[in-house]
PDB file of N, CA, C and O in Angstrom:
ATOM      1  N   UNK A   1      36.845 186.328 155.744  1.00  0.00           N
ATOM      2  CA  UNK A   1      37.440 185.055 156.056  1.00  0.00           C
ATOM      3  C   UNK A   1      37.292 184.755 157.536  1.00  0.00           C
ATOM      4  O   UNK A   1      37.063 183.601 157.897  1.00  0.00           O
ATOM      5  N   UNK A   2      37.407 185.684 158.352  1.00  0.00           N
ATOM      6  CA  UNK A   2      37.277 185.467 159.779  1.00  0.00           C
ATOM      7  C   UNK A   2      37.471 186.786 160.486  1.00  0.00           C
ATOM      8  O   UNK A   2      37.586 187.835 159.853  1.00  0.00           O
ATOM      9  N   UNK A   3      37.504 186.728 161.752  1.00  0.00           N
ATOM     10  CA  UNK A   3      37.711 187.946 162.509  1.00  0.00           C
ATOM     11  C   UNK A   3      39.132 188.435 162.336  1.00  0.00           C
ATOM     12  O   UNK A   3      40.086 187.673 162.491  1.00  0.00           O
ATOM     13  N   UNK A   4      39.267 189.705 162.016  1.00  0.00           N
ATOM     14  CA  UNK A   4      40.584 190.303 161.896  1.00  0.00           C
ATOM     15  C   UNK A   4      41.297 189.984 160.602  1.00  0.00           C
ATOM     16  O   UNK A   4      42.501 190.221 160.508  1.00  0.00           O
ATOM     17  N   UNK A   5      40.616 189.458 159.602  1.00  0.00           N
ATOM     18  CA  UNK A   5      41.262 189.146 158.333  1.00  0.00           C
ATOM     19  C   UNK A   5      41.476 190.439 157.545  1.00  0.00           C
ATOM     20  O   UNK A   5      40.599 191.302 157.529  1.00  0.00           O
ATOM     21  N   UNK A   6      42.614 190.581 156.902  1.00  0.00           N
ATOM     22  CA  UNK A   6      42.856 191.780 156.103  1.00  0.00           C
ATOM     23  C   UNK A   6      41.850 191.896 154.972  1.00  0.00           C
ATOM     24  O   UNK A   6      41.281 190.900 154.525  1.00  0.00           O
ATOM     25  N   UNK A   7      41.637 193.119 154.518  1.00  0.00           N
ATOM     26  CA  UNK A   7      40.668 193.374 153.459  1.00  0.00           C
ATOM     27  C   UNK A   7      41.076 192.696 152.157  1.00  0.00           C
ATOM     28  O   UNK A   7      40.221 192.326 151.353  1.00  0.00           O
ATOM     29  N   UNK A   8      42.362 192.535 151.949  1.00  0.00           N
ATOM     30  CA  UNK A   8      42.844 191.898 150.718  1.00  0.00           C
ATOM     31  C   UNK A   8      42.376 190.447 150.657  1.00  0.00           C
ATOM     32  O   UNK A   8      42.006 189.961 149.589  1.00  0.00           O
ATOM     33  N   UNK A   9      42.391 189.755 151.792  1.00  0.00           N
ATOM     34  CA  UNK A   9      41.975 188.357 151.814  1.00  0.00           C
ATOM     35  C   UNK A   9      40.476 188.199 151.623  1.00  0.00           C
ATOM     36  O   UNK A   9      40.025 187.154 151.152  1.00  0.00           O
ATOM     37  N   UNK A  10      39.708 189.195 151.972  1.00  0.00           N
ATOM     38  CA  UNK A  10      38.258 189.120 151.793  1.00  0.00           C
ATOM     39  C   UNK A  10      37.891 189.007 150.313  1.00  0.00           C
ATOM     40  O   UNK A  10      36.865 188.415 149.978  1.00  0.00           O
ATOM     41  N   UNK A  11      38.708 189.563 149.429  1.00  0.00           N
ATOM     42  CA  UNK A  11      38.431 189.504 147.996  1.00  0.00           C
ATOM     43  C   UNK A  11      38.571 188.081 147.464  1.00  0.00           C
ATOM     44  O   UNK A  11      37.964 187.742 146.448  1.00  0.00           O
ATOM     45  N   UNK A  12      39.361 187.244 148.135  1.00  0.00           N
ATOM     46  CA  UNK A  12      39.606 185.887 147.668  1.00  0.00           C
ATOM     47  C   UNK A  12      38.711 184.865 148.347  1.00  0.00           C
ATOM     48  O   UNK A  12      38.945 183.665 148.205  1.00  0.00           O
ATOM     49  N   UNK A  13      37.708 185.295 149.071  1.00  0.00           N
ATOM     50  CA  UNK A  13      36.804 184.386 149.755  1.00  0.00           C
ATOM     51  C   UNK A  13      35.978 183.618 148.723  1.00  0.00           C
ATOM     52  O   UNK A  13      35.264 184.212 147.915  1.00  0.00           O
ATOM     53  N   UNK A  14      36.087 182.299 148.764  1.00  0.00           N
ATOM     54  CA  UNK A  14      35.386 181.455 147.799  1.00  0.00           C
ATOM     55  C   UNK A  14      34.026 181.058 148.358  1.00  0.00           C
ATOM     56  O   UNK A  14      33.869 180.893 149.568  1.00  0.00           O
ATOM     57  N   UNK A  15      33.056 180.906 147.486  1.00  0.00           N
ATOM     58  CA  UNK A  15      31.764 180.394 147.970  1.00  0.00           C
ATOM     59  C   UNK A  15      31.926 179.001 148.567  1.00  0.00           C
ATOM     60  O   UNK A  15      32.717 178.191 148.082  1.00  0.00           O
ATOM     61  N   UNK A  16      31.174 178.740 149.612  1.00  0.00           N
ATOM     62  CA  UNK A  16      31.296 177.473 150.336  1.00  0.00           C
ATOM     63  C   UNK A  16      30.956 176.289 149.435  1.00  0.00           C
ATOM     64  O   UNK A  16      31.590 175.237 149.520  1.00  0.00           O
ATOM     65  N   UNK A  17      29.965 176.461 148.582  1.00  0.00           N
ATOM     66  CA  UNK A  17      29.564 175.371 147.686  1.00  0.00           C
ATOM     67  C   UNK A  17      30.703 175.005 146.745  1.00  0.00           C
ATOM     68  O   UNK A  17      30.899 173.829 146.439  1.00  0.00           O
ATOM     69  N   UNK A  18      31.451 175.996 146.287  1.00  0.00           N
ATOM     70  CA  UNK A  18      32.575 175.731 145.385  1.00  0.00           C
ATOM     71  C   UNK A  18      33.668 174.945 146.099  1.00  0.00           C
ATOM     72  O   UNK A  18      34.270 174.048 145.508  1.00  0.00           O
ATOM     73  N   UNK A  19      33.928 175.266 147.344  1.00  0.00           N
ATOM     74  CA  UNK A  19      34.949 174.534 148.097  1.00  0.00           C
ATOM     75  C   UNK A  19      34.564 173.063 148.248  1.00  0.00           C
ATOM     76  O   UNK A  19      35.392 172.179 148.031  1.00  0.00           O
ATOM     77  N   UNK A  20      33.324 172.804 148.615  1.00  0.00           N
ATOM     78  CA  UNK A  20      32.887 171.416 148.772  1.00  0.00           C
ATOM     79  C   UNK A  20      32.855 170.687 147.427  1.00  0.00           C
ATOM     80  O   UNK A  20      33.157 169.495 147.364  1.00  0.00           O
ATOM     81  N   UNK A  21      32.494 171.388 146.360  1.00  0.00           N
ATOM     82  CA  UNK A  21      32.476 170.781 145.031  1.00  0.00           C
ATOM     83  C   UNK A  21      33.889 170.391 144.598  1.00  0.00           C
ATOM     84  O   UNK A  21      34.094 169.310 144.047  1.00  0.00           O
ATOM     85  N   UNK A  22      34.853 171.262 144.842  1.00  0.00           N
ATOM     86  CA  UNK A  22      36.237 170.943 144.487  1.00  0.00           C
ATOM     87  C   UNK A  22      36.772 169.794 145.337  1.00  0.00           C
ATOM     88  O   UNK A  22      37.555 168.978 144.849  1.00  0.00           O
ATOM     89  N   UNK A  23      36.364 169.722 146.592  1.00  0.00           N
ATOM     90  CA  UNK A  23      36.783 168.608 147.450  1.00  0.00           C
ATOM     91  C   UNK A  23      36.224 167.291 146.922  1.00  0.00           C
ATOM     92  O   UNK A  23      36.936 166.286 146.889  1.00  0.00           O
ATOM     93  N   UNK A  24      34.966 167.286 146.511  1.00  0.00           N
ATOM     94  CA  UNK A  24      34.360 166.073 145.954  1.00  0.00           C
ATOM     95  C   UNK A  24      35.033 165.695 144.639  1.00  0.00           C
ATOM     96  O   UNK A  24      35.258 164.514 144.375  1.00  0.00           O
ATOM     97  N   UNK A  25      35.353 166.686 143.814  1.00  0.00           N
ATOM     98  CA  UNK A  25      36.044 166.420 142.549  1.00  0.00           C
ATOM     99  C   UNK A  25      37.419 165.800 142.802  1.00  0.00           C
ATOM    100  O   UNK A  25      37.824 164.881 142.090  1.00  0.00           O
ATOM    101  N   UNK A  26      38.134 166.296 143.808  1.00  0.00           N
ATOM    102  CA  UNK A  26      39.438 165.719 144.143  1.00  0.00           C
ATOM    103  C   UNK A  26      39.291 164.266 144.588  1.00  0.00           C
ATOM    104  O   UNK A  26      40.120 163.422 144.245  1.00  0.00           O
ATOM    105  N   UNK A  27      38.236 163.973 145.350  1.00  0.00           N
ATOM    106  CA  UNK A  27      38.008 162.589 145.776  1.00  0.00           C
ATOM    107  C   UNK A  27      37.669 161.684 144.593  1.00  0.00           C
ATOM    108  O   UNK A  27      38.066 160.519 144.570  1.00  0.00           O
ATOM    109  N   UNK A  28      36.944 162.207 143.623  1.00  0.00           N
ATOM    110  CA  UNK A  28      36.627 161.425 142.422  1.00  0.00           C
ATOM    111  C   UNK A  28      37.884 161.175 141.597  1.00  0.00           C
ATOM    112  O   UNK A  28      38.058 160.093 141.037  1.00  0.00           O
ATOM    113  N   UNK A  29      38.755 162.169 141.522  1.00  0.00           N
ATOM    114  CA  UNK A  29      39.986 162.023 140.739  1.00  0.00           C
ATOM    115  C   UNK A  29      40.945 161.007 141.348  1.00  0.00           C
ATOM    116  O   UNK A  29      41.815 160.485 140.652  1.00  0.00           O
ATOM    117  N   UNK A  30      40.794 160.721 142.649  1.00  0.00           N
ATOM    118  CA  UNK A  30      41.634 159.688 143.264  1.00  0.00           C
ATOM    119  C   UNK A  30      41.400 158.357 142.560  1.00  0.00           C
ATOM    120  O   UNK A  30      42.337 157.590 142.338  1.00  0.00           O
ATOM    121  N   UNK A  31      40.159 158.091 142.213  1.00  0.00           N
ATOM    122  CA  UNK A  31      39.800 156.829 141.559  1.00  0.00           C
ATOM    123  C   UNK A  31      40.392 156.718 140.155  1.00  0.00           C
ATOM    124  O   UNK A  31      40.753 155.622 139.725  1.00  0.00           O
ATOM    125  N   UNK A  32      40.495 157.824 139.445  1.00  0.00           N
ATOM    126  CA  UNK A  32      40.952 157.779 138.053  1.00  0.00           C
ATOM    127  C   UNK A  32      42.431 158.160 137.903  1.00  0.00           C
ATOM    128  O   UNK A  32      42.887 158.410 136.787  1.00  0.00           O
ATOM    129  N   UNK A  33      43.180 158.208 139.002  1.00  0.00           N
ATOM    130  CA  UNK A  33      44.600 158.561 138.929  1.00  0.00           C
ATOM    131  C   UNK A  33      45.407 157.631 138.009  1.00  0.00           C
ATOM    132  O   UNK A  33      46.227 158.123 137.235  1.00  0.00           O
ATOM    133  N   UNK A  34      45.203 156.295 138.066  1.00  0.00           N
ATOM    134  CA  UNK A  34      45.969 155.439 137.138  1.00  0.00           C
ATOM    135  C   UNK A  34      45.656 155.708 135.669  1.00  0.00           C
ATOM    136  O   UNK A  34      46.547 155.668 134.820  1.00  0.00           O
ATOM    137  N   UNK A  35      44.384 155.982 135.374  1.00  0.00           N
ATOM    138  CA  UNK A  35      44.022 156.274 133.986  1.00  0.00           C
ATOM    139  C   UNK A  35      44.653 157.593 133.516  1.00  0.00           C
ATOM    140  O   UNK A  35      45.057 157.719 132.360  1.00  0.00           O
ATOM    141  N   UNK A  36      44.731 158.561 134.419  1.00  0.00           N
ATOM    142  CA  UNK A  36      45.366 159.834 134.069  1.00  0.00           C
ATOM    143  C   UNK A  36      46.863 159.655 133.833  1.00  0.00           C
ATOM    144  O   UNK A  36      47.434 160.310 132.961  1.00  0.00           O
ATOM    145  N   UNK A  37      47.499 158.776 134.598  1.00  0.00           N
ATOM    146  CA  UNK A  37      48.918 158.508 134.389  1.00  0.00           C
ATOM    147  C   UNK A  37      49.146 157.776 133.069  1.00  0.00           C
ATOM    148  O   UNK A  37      50.127 158.039 132.373  1.00  0.00           O
ATOM    149  N   UNK A  38      48.243 156.858 132.726  1.00  0.00           N
ATOM    150  CA  UNK A  38      48.371 156.178 131.425  1.00  0.00           C
ATOM    151  C   UNK A  38      48.175 157.169 130.278  1.00  0.00           C
ATOM    152  O   UNK A  38      48.845 157.074 129.249  1.00  0.00           O
ATOM    153  N   UNK A  39      47.266 158.108 130.456  1.00  0.00           N
ATOM    154  CA  UNK A  39      47.067 159.157 129.452  1.00  0.00           C
ATOM    155  C   UNK A  39      48.320 160.017 129.319  1.00  0.00           C
ATOM    156  O   UNK A  39      48.687 160.428 128.218  1.00  0.00           O
ATOM    157  N   UNK A  40      48.968 160.284 130.441  1.00  0.00           N
ATOM    158  CA  UNK A  40      50.208 161.052 130.416  1.00  0.00           C
ATOM    159  C   UNK A  40      51.302 160.306 129.657  1.00  0.00           C
ATOM    160  O   UNK A  40      52.055 160.913 128.895  1.00  0.00           O
ATOM    161  N   UNK A  41      51.391 158.989 129.863  1.00  0.00           N
ATOM    162  CA  UNK A  41      52.381 158.178 129.155  1.00  0.00           C
ATOM    163  C   UNK A  41      52.107 158.200 127.653  1.00  0.00           C
ATOM    164  O   UNK A  41      53.023 158.353 126.845  1.00  0.00           O
ATOM    165  N   UNK A  42      50.821 158.045 127.290  1.00  0.00           N
ATOM    166  CA  UNK A  42      50.471 158.111 125.865  1.00  0.00           C
ATOM    167  C   UNK A  42      50.813 159.467 125.263  1.00  0.00           C
ATOM    168  O   UNK A  42      51.267 159.541 124.121  1.00  0.00           O
ATOM    169  N   UNK A  43      50.601 160.539 126.020  1.00  0.00           N
ATOM    170  CA  UNK A  43      50.927 161.884 125.545  1.00  0.00           C
ATOM    171  C   UNK A  43      52.433 162.029 125.324  1.00  0.00           C
ATOM    172  O   UNK A  43      52.867 162.608 124.328  1.00  0.00           O
ATOM    173  N   UNK A  44      53.223 161.503 126.255  1.00  0.00           N
ATOM    174  CA  UNK A  44      54.677 161.552 126.085  1.00  0.00           C
ATOM    175  C   UNK A  44      55.115 160.768 124.853  1.00  0.00           C
ATOM    176  O   UNK A  44      56.006 161.203 124.124  1.00  0.00           O
ATOM    177  N   UNK A  45      54.495 159.620 124.619  1.00  0.00           N
ATOM    178  CA  UNK A  45      54.841 158.839 123.435  1.00  0.00           C
ATOM    179  C   UNK A  45      54.414 159.561 122.158  1.00  0.00           C
ATOM    180  O   UNK A  45      55.097 159.480 121.137  1.00  0.00           O
ATOM    181  N   UNK A  46      53.291 160.263 122.218  1.00  0.00           N
ATOM    182  CA  UNK A  46      52.821 161.028 121.063  1.00  0.00           C
ATOM    183  C   UNK A  46      53.797 162.148 120.723  1.00  0.00           C
ATOM    184  O   UNK A  46      53.990 162.483 119.554  1.00  0.00           O
ATOM    185  N   UNK A  47      54.416 162.728 121.765  1.00  0.00           N
ATOM    186  CA  UNK A  47      55.419 163.773 121.553  1.00  0.00           C
ATOM    187  C   UNK A  47      56.783 163.199 121.186  1.00  0.00           C
ATOM    188  O   UNK A  47      57.727 163.943 120.921  1.00  0.00           O
ATOM    189  N   UNK A  48      56.881 161.855 121.172  1.00  0.00           N
ATOM    190  CA  UNK A  48      58.127 161.136 120.925  1.00  0.00           C
ATOM    191  C   UNK A  48      59.149 161.402 122.019  1.00  0.00           C
ATOM    192  O   UNK A  48      60.354 161.410 121.768  1.00  0.00           O
ATOM    193  N   UNK A  49      58.660 161.618 123.231  1.00  0.00           N
ATOM    194  CA  UNK A  49      59.524 161.752 124.397  1.00  0.00           C
ATOM    195  C   UNK A  49      59.628 160.379 125.047  1.00  0.00           C
ATOM    196  O   UNK A  49      59.065 160.145 126.117  1.00  0.00           O
ATOM    197  N   UNK A  50      60.336 159.492 124.410  1.00  0.00           N
ATOM    198  CA  UNK A  50      60.415 158.117 124.898  1.00  0.00           C
ATOM    199  C   UNK A  50      61.086 158.035 126.262  1.00  0.00           C
ATOM    200  O   UNK A  50      60.742 157.176 127.074  1.00  0.00           O
ATOM    201  N   UNK A  51      62.039 158.924 126.520  1.00  0.00           N
ATOM    202  CA  UNK A  51      62.708 158.910 127.820  1.00  0.00           C
ATOM    203  C   UNK A  51      61.721 159.255 128.939  1.00  0.00           C
ATOM    204  O   UNK A  51      61.760 158.639 130.004  1.00  0.00           O
ATOM    205  N   UNK A  52      60.845 160.225 128.712  1.00  0.00           N
ATOM    206  CA  UNK A  52      59.868 160.603 129.737  1.00  0.00           C
ATOM    207  C   UNK A  52      58.826 159.499 129.920  1.00  0.00           C
ATOM    208  O   UNK A  52      58.411 159.207 131.042  1.00  0.00           O
ATOM    209  N   UNK A  53      58.413 158.895 128.821  1.00  0.00           N
ATOM    210  CA  UNK A  53      57.444 157.799 128.905  1.00  0.00           C
ATOM    211  C   UNK A  53      58.052 156.610 129.640  1.00  0.00           C
ATOM    212  O   UNK A  53      57.380 155.960 130.442  1.00  0.00           O
ATOM    213  N   UNK A  54      59.327 156.325 129.367  1.00  0.00           N
ATOM    214  CA  UNK A  54      59.992 155.195 130.013  1.00  0.00           C
ATOM    215  C   UNK A  54      60.139 155.432 131.520  1.00  0.00           C
ATOM    216  O   UNK A  54      59.903 154.523 132.316  1.00  0.00           O
ATOM    217  N   UNK A  55      60.527 156.649 131.911  1.00  0.00           N
ATOM    218  CA  UNK A  55      60.674 156.961 133.336  1.00  0.00           C
ATOM    219  C   UNK A  55      59.328 156.872 134.039  1.00  0.00           C
ATOM    220  O   UNK A  55      59.243 156.351 135.151  1.00  0.00           O
ATOM    221  N   UNK A  56      58.277 157.374 133.405  1.00  0.00           N
ATOM    222  CA  UNK A  56      56.948 157.329 134.008  1.00  0.00           C
ATOM    223  C   UNK A  56      56.455 155.890 134.119  1.00  0.00           C
ATOM    224  O   UNK A  56      55.823 155.533 135.113  1.00  0.00           O
ATOM    225  N   UNK A  57      56.730 155.064 133.123  1.00  0.00           N
ATOM    226  CA  UNK A  57      56.324 153.657 133.184  1.00  0.00           C
ATOM    227  C   UNK A  57      57.092 152.901 134.263  1.00  0.00           C
ATOM    228  O   UNK A  57      56.523 152.057 134.956  1.00  0.00           O
ATOM    229  N   UNK A  58      58.385 153.201 134.409  1.00  0.00           N
ATOM    230  CA  UNK A  58      59.187 152.499 135.407  1.00  0.00           C
ATOM    231  C   UNK A  58      58.733 152.804 136.832  1.00  0.00           C
ATOM    232  O   UNK A  58      58.821 151.948 137.712  1.00  0.00           O
ATOM    233  N   UNK A  59      58.253 154.010 137.054  1.00  0.00           N
ATOM    234  CA  UNK A  59      57.846 154.436 138.394  1.00  0.00           C
ATOM    235  C   UNK A  59      56.342 154.688 138.461  1.00  0.00           C
ATOM    236  O   UNK A  59      55.884 155.588 139.165  1.00  0.00           O
ATOM    237  N   UNK A  60      55.586 153.889 137.728  1.00  0.00           N
ATOM    238  CA  UNK A  60      54.138 154.101 137.603  1.00  0.00           C
ATOM    239  C   UNK A  60      53.423 154.050 138.952  1.00  0.00           C
ATOM    240  O   UNK A  60      52.622 154.930 139.266  1.00  0.00           O
ATOM    241  N   UNK A  61      53.712 153.018 139.749  1.00  0.00           N
ATOM    242  CA  UNK A  61      53.023 152.854 141.031  1.00  0.00           C
ATOM    243  C   UNK A  61      53.316 154.007 141.979  1.00  0.00           C
ATOM    244  O   UNK A  61      52.433 154.457 142.708  1.00  0.00           O
ATOM    245  N   UNK A  62      54.561 154.487 141.969  1.00  0.00           N
ATOM    246  CA  UNK A  62      54.924 155.601 142.847  1.00  0.00           C
ATOM    247  C   UNK A  62      54.235 156.887 142.427  1.00  0.00           C
ATOM    248  O   UNK A  62      53.782 157.651 143.279  1.00  0.00           O
ATOM    249  N   UNK A  63      54.146 157.140 141.112  1.00  0.00           N
ATOM    250  CA  UNK A  63      53.457 158.328 140.622  1.00  0.00           C
ATOM    251  C   UNK A  63      51.981 158.298 141.002  1.00  0.00           C
ATOM    252  O   UNK A  63      51.421 159.302 141.443  1.00  0.00           O
ATOM    253  N   UNK A  64      51.364 157.143 140.827  1.00  0.00           N
ATOM    254  CA  UNK A  64      49.939 157.016 141.173  1.00  0.00           C
ATOM    255  C   UNK A  64      49.740 157.221 142.668  1.00  0.00           C
ATOM    256  O   UNK A  64      48.808 157.912 143.078  1.00  0.00           O
ATOM    257  N   UNK A  65      50.600 156.632 143.482  1.00  0.00           N
ATOM    258  CA  UNK A  65      50.505 156.809 144.928  1.00  0.00           C
ATOM    259  C   UNK A  65      50.698 158.271 145.316  1.00  0.00           C
ATOM    260  O   UNK A  65      49.978 158.786 146.171  1.00  0.00           O
ATOM    261  N   UNK A  66      51.659 158.937 144.697  1.00  0.00           N
ATOM    262  CA  UNK A  66      51.893 160.355 144.976  1.00  0.00           C
ATOM    263  C   UNK A  66      50.663 161.195 144.644  1.00  0.00           C
ATOM    264  O   UNK A  66      50.242 162.021 145.454  1.00  0.00           O
ATOM    265  N   UNK A  67      50.086 160.992 143.467  1.00  0.00           N
ATOM    266  CA  UNK A  67      48.926 161.779 143.074  1.00  0.00           C
ATOM    267  C   UNK A  67      47.711 161.469 143.947  1.00  0.00           C
ATOM    268  O   UNK A  67      46.922 162.366 144.242  1.00  0.00           O
ATOM    269  N   UNK A  68      47.553 160.229 144.359  1.00  0.00           N
ATOM    270  CA  UNK A  68      46.435 159.890 145.240  1.00  0.00           C
ATOM    271  C   UNK A  68      46.586 160.549 146.602  1.00  0.00           C
ATOM    272  O   UNK A  68      45.610 161.061 147.151  1.00  0.00           O
ATOM    273  N   UNK A  69      47.789 160.544 147.153  1.00  0.00           N
ATOM    274  CA  UNK A  69      48.024 161.204 148.443  1.00  0.00           C
ATOM    275  C   UNK A  69      47.826 162.711 148.305  1.00  0.00           C
ATOM    276  O   UNK A  69      47.232 163.344 149.177  1.00  0.00           O
ATOM    277  N   UNK A  70      48.323 163.281 147.212  1.00  0.00           N
ATOM    278  CA  UNK A  70      48.162 164.716 146.977  1.00  0.00           C
ATOM    279  C   UNK A  70      46.686 165.091 146.858  1.00  0.00           C
ATOM    280  O   UNK A  70      46.242 166.070 147.459  1.00  0.00           O
ATOM    281  N   UNK A  71      45.932 164.320 146.090  1.00  0.00           N
ATOM    282  CA  UNK A  71      44.509 164.626 145.916  1.00  0.00           C
ATOM    283  C   UNK A  71      43.724 164.437 147.210  1.00  0.00           C
ATOM    284  O   UNK A  71      42.796 165.198 147.483  1.00  0.00           O
ATOM    285  N   UNK A  72      44.081 163.441 148.005  1.00  0.00           N
ATOM    286  CA  UNK A  72      43.424 163.250 149.297  1.00  0.00           C
ATOM    287  C   UNK A  72      43.721 164.423 150.227  1.00  0.00           C
ATOM    288  O   UNK A  72      42.823 164.923 150.906  1.00  0.00           O
ATOM    289  N   UNK A  73      44.962 164.855 150.259  1.00  0.00           N
ATOM    290  CA  UNK A  73      45.325 166.017 151.071  1.00  0.00           C
ATOM    291  C   UNK A  73      44.611 167.273 150.615  1.00  0.00           C
ATOM    292  O   UNK A  73      44.156 168.065 151.440  1.00  0.00           O
ATOM    293  N   UNK A  74      44.510 167.461 149.306  1.00  0.00           N
ATOM    294  CA  UNK A  74      43.794 168.617 148.764  1.00  0.00           C
ATOM    295  C   UNK A  74      42.324 168.574 149.145  1.00  0.00           C
ATOM    296  O   UNK A  74      41.746 169.599 149.508  1.00  0.00           O
ATOM    297  N   UNK A  75      41.716 167.397 149.065  1.00  0.00           N
ATOM    298  CA  UNK A  75      40.300 167.261 149.429  1.00  0.00           C
ATOM    299  C   UNK A  75      40.080 167.568 150.900  1.00  0.00           C
ATOM    300  O   UNK A  75      39.106 168.233 151.251  1.00  0.00           O
ATOM    301  N   UNK A  76      40.964 167.097 151.762  1.00  0.00           N
ATOM    302  CA  UNK A  76      40.827 167.353 153.198  1.00  0.00           C
ATOM    303  C   UNK A  76      40.969 168.840 153.492  1.00  0.00           C
ATOM    304  O   UNK A  76      40.187 169.398 154.262  1.00  0.00           O
ATOM    305  N   UNK A  77      41.959 169.484 152.886  1.00  0.00           N
ATOM    306  CA  UNK A  77      42.155 170.916 153.116  1.00  0.00           C
ATOM    307  C   UNK A  77      40.951 171.708 152.619  1.00  0.00           C
ATOM    308  O   UNK A  77      40.467 172.595 153.323  1.00  0.00           O
ATOM    309  N   UNK A  78      40.463 171.405 151.429  1.00  0.00           N
ATOM    310  CA  UNK A  78      39.299 172.121 150.908  1.00  0.00           C
ATOM    311  C   UNK A  78      38.071 171.905 151.786  1.00  0.00           C
ATOM    312  O   UNK A  78      37.300 172.835 152.022  1.00  0.00           O
ATOM    313  N   UNK A  79      37.892 170.681 152.266  1.00  0.00           N
ATOM    314  CA  UNK A  79      36.759 170.398 153.143  1.00  0.00           C
ATOM    315  C   UNK A  79      36.860 171.186 154.448  1.00  0.00           C
ATOM    316  O   UNK A  79      35.874 171.765 154.904  1.00  0.00           O
ATOM    317  N   UNK A  80      38.041 171.208 155.044  1.00  0.00           N
ATOM    318  CA  UNK A  80      38.216 171.924 156.307  1.00  0.00           C
ATOM    319  C   UNK A  80      38.055 173.436 156.129  1.00  0.00           C
ATOM    320  O   UNK A  80      37.478 174.104 156.987  1.00  0.00           O
ATOM    321  N   UNK A  81      38.557 173.968 155.032  1.00  0.00           N
ATOM    322  CA  UNK A  81      38.368 175.401 154.759  1.00  0.00           C
ATOM    323  C   UNK A  81      36.897 175.704 154.531  1.00  0.00           C
ATOM    324  O   UNK A  81      36.402 176.745 154.965  1.00  0.00           O
ATOM    325  N   UNK A  82      36.197 174.806 153.856  1.00  0.00           N
ATOM    326  CA  UNK A  82      34.769 174.997 153.651  1.00  0.00           C
ATOM    327  C   UNK A  82      33.975 174.964 154.950  1.00  0.00           C
ATOM    328  O   UNK A  82      33.059 175.762 155.150  1.00  0.00           O
ATOM    329  N   UNK A  83      34.334 174.036 155.827  1.00  0.00           N
ATOM    330  CA  UNK A  83      33.662 173.959 157.130  1.00  0.00           C
ATOM    331  C   UNK A  83      33.946 175.206 157.950  1.00  0.00           C
ATOM    332  O   UNK A  83      33.048 175.752 158.591  1.00  0.00           O
ATOM    333  N   UNK A  84      35.181 175.650 157.929  1.00  0.00           N
ATOM    334  CA  UNK A  84      35.525 176.860 158.689  1.00  0.00           C
ATOM    335  C   UNK A  84      34.799 178.071 158.132  1.00  0.00           C
ATOM    336  O   UNK A  84      34.325 178.913 158.895  1.00  0.00           O
ATOM    337  N   UNK A  85      34.704 178.169 156.811  1.00  0.00           N
ATOM    338  CA  UNK A  85      33.979 179.288 156.210  1.00  0.00           C
ATOM    339  C   UNK A  85      32.489 179.231 156.541  1.00  0.00           C
ATOM    340  O   UNK A  85      31.850 180.264 156.746  1.00  0.00           O
ATOM    341  N   UNK A  86      31.946 178.025 156.591  1.00  0.00           N
ATOM    342  CA  UNK A  86      30.512 177.889 156.882  1.00  0.00           C
ATOM    343  C   UNK A  86      30.211 178.239 158.339  1.00  0.00           C
ATOM    344  O   UNK A  86      29.141 178.762 158.650  1.00  0.00           O
ATOM    345  N   UNK A  87      31.143 177.954 159.213  1.00  0.00           N
ATOM    346  CA  UNK A  87      30.896 178.212 160.638  1.00  0.00           C
ATOM    347  C   UNK A  87      31.194 179.653 161.051  1.00  0.00           C
ATOM    348  O   UNK A  87      30.739 180.101 162.103  1.00  0.00           O
ATOM    349  N   UNK A  88      31.947 180.374 160.237  1.00  0.00           N
ATOM    350  CA  UNK A  88      32.283 181.751 160.620  1.00  0.00           C
ATOM    351  C   UNK A  88      31.327 182.761 160.053  1.00  0.00           C
ATOM    352  O   UNK A  88      31.482 183.959 160.290  1.00  0.00           O
TER     353      UNK A  88
END
């Protein structure tokens, strides 16, 4: 992982290509976040969890915004870790 990294952490070193691929996947998922939330609502209705579907529908915009911010943060972290791994 870097200079002075414990041997245990060396076992978890991910290939650089995988880090960049996961970052790109997270960026792609930002675009489909509303569709994933609608799928979640349909799944709750299929389970007859009307209370969960109703709560998700009432706060739909906030859930989508939360997931988009989370996925953007994940993409940035993965990209930065990939760059650091490539440079070390």
